[in-house]
C-alpha positions in Angstrom: -23.2 98.2 10.0 -21.4 97.9 13.4 -21.8 101.6 14.0 -25.6 101.3 13.3 -25.9 98.5 15.8 -24.0 100.6 18.4 -26.4 103.5 17.9 -29.4 101.3 18.5 -28.0 100.2 21.9 -27.2 103.7 23.1 -30.9 104.5 23.8 -31.7 101.0 25.2 -32.8 101.0 28.9 -30.9 98.6 31.1 -32.8 95.4 32.0 -32.4 92.8 34.7 -33.8 89.5 35.9 -35.5 88.9 39.2 -35.6 85.5 41.0 -38.5 85.1 43.4 -38.2 82.3 45.9 -41.4 81.1 47.8 -41.1 79.3 51.1 -43.6 77.9 53.7 -46.3 76.9 51.2 -48.8 74.8 53.2 -49.7 72.3 50.5 -49.1 71.5 46.8 -52.8 72.0 46.1 -53.9 74.7 43.7 -51.9 77.6 42.3 -49.6 80.4 43.4 -50.8 83.6 41.8 -47.9 86.0 41.6 -48.1 89.7 40.8 -45.0 92.0 40.1 -45.8 95.7 39.8 -44.1 99.0 39.9 -47.4 100.9 40.5 -48.2 101.7 44.1 -51.8 102.4 43.3 -52.4 98.9 42.1 -50.5 96.9 44.8 -51.2 94.2 45.8 -54.0 93.3 43.4 -52.5 94.5 40.1 -56.1 94.5 38.7 -55.9 97.8 36.8 -52.2 97.7 36.1 -51.6 97.1 32.4 -47.8 96.9 33.1 -48.0 94.4 35.9 -46.4 91.0 35.3 -48.6 88.2 36.6 -47.9 84.5 36.7 -50.0 81.5 37.8 -47.8 78.5 38.7 -48.5 75.2 40.5 -48.4 75.5 44.3 -45.5 73.0 44.4 -43.3 75.6 42.6 -40.7 77.1 45.0 -39.5 79.9 42.7 -39.8 81.7 39.5 -37.8 84.2 37.4 -38.9 87.4 35.8 -36.6 88.5 32.9 -36.3 91.7 30.9 -37.3 94.0 33.7 -36.3 97.7 33.3 -34.4 99.0 36.3 -36.8 100.5 38.9 -38.8 100.0 42.0 -41.2 97.0 42.3 -43.2 95.0 44.8 -44.4 91.4 44.6 -47.6 89.9 46.0 -48.3 86.1 46.1 -51.6 84.3 46.8 -51.8 80.6 47.4 -55.1 79.9 45.6 -55.6 76.4 47.1 -59.0 75.8 45.4 -58.0 77.4 42.1 -61.0 79.8 42.1 -58.9 82.8 41.0 -59.4 84.8 44.3 -58.2 85.0 47.8 -60.9 83.3 49.9 -61.7 85.0 53.3 -63.9 84.3 56.3 -65.1 87.4 58.2 -62.4 89.4 56.4 -59.6 87.0 57.4 -57.8 85.3 54.6 -58.4 81.5 54.5 -55.6 81.0 51.9 -52.0 81.9 52.1 -50.4 85.2 51.0 -46.9 86.7 50.9 -45.1 89.9 49.9 -41.7 90.9 48.9 -39.5 92.0 51.8 -41.9 90.0 54.1 -43.3 93.1 55.9 -45.3 92.7 59.1 -49.0 92.1 58.6 -51.4 94.0 60.8 -54.8 94.9 59.4 -55.0 94.2 55.7 -52.3 94.0 53.1 -49.1 96.1 53.5 -48.6 99.3 51.5 -46.4 99.3 48.4 -43.7 101.2 50.4 -43.4 98.3 52.9 -42.9 95.7 50.1 -40.9 97.7 47.6 -37.4 96.9 46.5 -35.2 98.3 43.8 -33.9 96.4 40.7 -30.7 98.1 39.7 -28.5 95.2 38.5 -28.9 91.8 37.0 -29.7 88.7 39.1 -31.8 90.4 41.8 -33.6 88.1 44.3 -36.5 88.3 46.7 -37.4 85.5 49.1 -41.1 85.4 50.1 -42.4 83.5 53.1 -46.1 82.5 52.8 -48.4 83.2 55.7 -51.6 81.5 56.7 -54.1 83.0 59.1 -56.6 80.1 59.3 
């Protein structure tokens, strides 16, 4: 029996946990919409990414944990949906609500590319600290 259990573990992919801390949230109103993806084509929206992990948590939350992640390269996007309407509100193309990304890349015109926000999960207890930004 022990030998059979050992054979099952041989092919198991290593998994890890990821802690995401969120700083500089302007208010406790609404939700933080968090997306974790390994797909550069679907970053930052995660709309068409069936493998993306999304979470909606109260805006007063300062962190969350993702568990059971296969080792690999990921990026995180966060939106502070202050009015809970399930989208990032804009005015003349400028976000009216907060946003943030893993690795806190500089923001120029539009969201950063996956390459600017990506990080590698290769051991347990990985951490990303995200600072929220508000344009208006």
